[in-house]
SESERO-436063 format. One record per residue (C-alpha): residue number from 1; residue in three letters; x, y, z. Coordinates in steps of 0.001 Angstrom, whole numbers. Example, Ala and Ser with C-alpha at 12.3 -4.5 7.8 and 13.67 -1.06 7.14 Angstrom:
<rs>
     i    aa        px        py        pz
     1   Ala     12300     -4500      7800
     2   Ser     13670     -1060      7140
</rs>
This chain:
<rs>
     i    aa        px        py        pz
     1   Met    -25431      1424      3657
     2   Thr    -22897      3151      5862
     3   Lys    -19695      1511      6930
     4   Asp    -19919       741     10637
     5   Tyr    -16422      -658     10762
     6   Ile    -12900       647     10339
     7   Ser    -10623      -783      7698
     8   Arg     -7309     -2346      8612
     9   Glu     -5526       240      6452
    10   Ala     -7200      3124      8295
    11   Ala     -6259      1680     11699
    12   Ile     -2642      1158     10637
    13   Ala     -2484      4666      9171
    14   Glu     -3743      6111     12464
    15   Ala     -1155      4137     14435
    16   Arg      1628      5323     12096
    17   Tyr       390      8924     12338
    18   Arg       516      8787     16139
    19   Gln      3913      7091     16014
    20   Arg      5321      9977     13963
    21   Phe      3641     12523     16256
    22   Tyr      5288     11078     19366
    23   Glu      8648     10711     17598
    24   Lys      8468     14403     16733
    25   Tyr      7882     15358     20369
    26   His     10553     12953     21672
    27   Asp      8295     10564     23532
    28   Asn      9909      7356     22353
    29   Asp      7916      5059     24652
    30   Phe      4603      6090     23071
    31   Ala      6157      6134     19592
    32   Glu      7374      2571     20055
    33   Ala      3976      1494     21399
    34   Phe      2201      2842     18301
    35   Glu      4814      1224     16050
    36   Ile      4120     -2140     17700
    37   Met       367     -1540     17440
    38   Gly       638      -858     13696
    39   Asp      2690     -4029     13204
    40   Lys       208     -6137     15163
    41   Leu     -2752     -4709     13249
    42   Arg     -1022     -5529      9964
    43   Asp      -412     -9128     11091
    44   Leu     -3935     -9861     12364
    45   Pro     -5873    -12410     10322
    46   Ser     -8879    -10976      8551
    47   Ala    -12295    -11765      9968
    48   Asp    -14813    -13807      8019
    49   Val    -17741    -11393      8288
    50   Lys    -20447     -9869      6175
    51   Pro    -22287     -6574      6710
    52   Val    -25319     -6601      8989
    53   Val    -28652     -6022      7258
    54   Phe    -31125     -4409      9630
    55   Cys    -34806     -5390      9458
    56   Lys    -35757     -1936      8174
    57   Asp    -33460     -2437      5128
    58   Cys    -34053     -6145      4519
    59   Leu    -35829     -7436      1408
    60   Asn    -37701     -9935      3619
    61   Asn    -39408     -6946      5305
    62   Tyr    -42945     -6551      3983
    63   Gly    -43853     -3946      6606
    64   Thr    -42550      -405      6818
    65   Lys    -39106       872      7805
    66   Glu    -40618      2051     11118
    67   Gln    -42497     -1197     11817
    68   Pro    -40898     -4137      9981
    69   Asp    -42716     -7405      9392
    70   Cys    -40714    -10382      8243
    71   Asp    -41285    -13393      5985
    72   Ile    -38559    -15308      7823
    73   Val    -39250    -14549     11510
    74   Gly    -43030    -14663     11254
    75   Trp    -46013    -12481     12011
    76   Asp    -46101    -13085     15793
    77   Trp    -42672    -11513     16406
    78   Ser    -42488     -7827     17337
    79   Leu    -39621     -6378     15284
    80   Lys    -37855     -3063     15704
    81   Pro    -36154     -1251     12793
    82   Asp    -32657     -1917     14170
    83   Asp    -33229     -5643     14750
    84   Phe    -31368     -8079     12508
    85   Cys    -30948    -11810     11974
    86   Ser    -28666    -14206     10138
    87   Asn    -31097    -14282      7186
    88   Gly    -31042    -10529      6531
    89   Ser    -30501     -9771      2871
    90   Thr    -30416     -6874       460
    91   Thr    -30921     -9306     -2436
    92   Arg    -33442    -12116     -2862
    93   Tyr    -31932    -15601     -2691
    94   Tyr    -32600    -16162     -6395
    95   Asp    -30733    -12913     -7294
    96   Glu    -27474    -13900     -5561
</rs>
């Protein structure tokens, strides 16, 4: 699975990089803005999230990757490969 999010460390590193860039070229307003941005990113609380499991990759999918069918949603629901739900899983419930 690919990471579809950016880590806090990567965002802070980018802000610090841009801060140093603007300091080098004597634009202190932008440098200060990126310094503040890095500080605020560092202080943000972490989100309580888990990765999204798309229907095409879910273990509840008994169809194909192109045309998923789901044990959870039911046979009368037309699913697309990039659909997802709160029950998406890459492990069966008894494997967790």
